[in-house]
Structures are given as structure tokens and as C-alpha cells.
C-alpha positions in Angstrom: 121.3 92.6 115.1 120.7 95.5 112.9 118.3 95.2 109.9 119.2 96.9 106.7 115.7 97.7 105.4 114.5 100.8 103.6 111.0 101.4 105.0 110.2 104.0 102.3 110.7 101.3 99.6 108.7 98.9 101.7 105.8 101.4 101.9 105.9 102.0 98.2 105.8 98.3 97.4 102.9 97.8 99.8 101.0 100.7 98.2 100.9 98.9 94.9 98.2 96.6 96.1 96.0 99.7 96.5 96.2 100.2 92.7 97.3 103.0 90.5 95.9 105.8 92.7 97.2 104.3 95.9 100.7 104.0 94.4 100.6 107.6 93.1 99.6 108.8 96.6 102.6 106.9 98.1 105.0 108.4 95.5 103.6 111.9 96.1 104.1 111.5 99.9 107.6 110.2 99.5 110.7 112.1 98.4 110.3 111.2 94.7 110.8 114.1 92.2 108.1 114.6 89.6 110.1 112.8 86.9 111.0 109.9 89.2 107.4 109.5 90.1 106.3 109.6 86.4 108.9 106.9 85.6 107.7 104.7 88.5 104.1 105.1 87.4 105.1 104.2 83.8 106.7 101.0 85.0 103.7 100.2 87.2 101.4 100.8 84.3 103.3 98.6 81.9 103.6 95.8 84.4 99.9 95.8 85.0 98.7 95.9 81.4 97.7 99.6 81.4 98.4 102.4 79.1 100.2 105.7 79.3 99.7 108.8 77.1 101.1 112.3 77.0 98.5 114.9 76.4 99.8 118.5 76.3 101.4 118.9 79.8 99.5 116.0 81.3 100.5 112.4 81.5 97.5 110.1 81.6 97.7 106.6 83.1 94.9 104.0 82.8 95.2 100.7 84.7 92.3 98.3 85.4 89.7 101.0 85.1 91.5 103.6 87.2 92.5 106.8 85.4 95.2 109.2 86.7 96.2 112.5 85.1 99.6 113.7 86.4 101.0 117.1 85.9 103.6 119.6 87.2 101.8 123.0 87.4 104.8 124.8 88.9 108.2 124.1 87.3 110.1 125.4 90.3 108.3 122.9 92.6 109.5 119.4 91.8 106.5 117.5 93.1 103.9 115.1 91.6 100.3 116.5 91.2 97.5 114.5 89.9 93.7 114.2 89.4 91.8 111.0 89.3 
């Protein structure tokens, strides 16, 4: 019997229990583009009663006391960068 399971999606779902920063680390380590990661973080933030703001070229997420500043310093490198 062959299982039809996406282990990448499973790892991302499991990372959500580690909070905002753990989820962001999992997104960064996966094959998500910068924009895909930002959209996933926006959804995670809204589902967990947090807030999201755009400040210049930084998107700030705040969820349950965790603050995450996401940015894309190099437009030709489509990867998520963040500071916490």
C-alpha cells in the first residue's frame, strides 16, 4: 500500500505548535517563495488573534507576544528573511 502524503505540508503543520517564529523558520526552510511565506504568515497571524502591519519594506507580525519582522533584502533572491 502506498501512502499519498506530503511530508513538507506535514512538517509545516507541525511547526505551527512552535508558534510564529517556529512556523516562519519552517516556511524559510521549505520551498516557499517570499510572497507565499508572507501570505501563510498572514493567515497564521489572523487565525491566532495576532496583527500584521506593513512598515516601509518590512512586514511585522505580532502573535501571542512574539514579534517577527519579515523582509526581502535582495529582490532577485525569492526567499524569506526575518528578525525576531
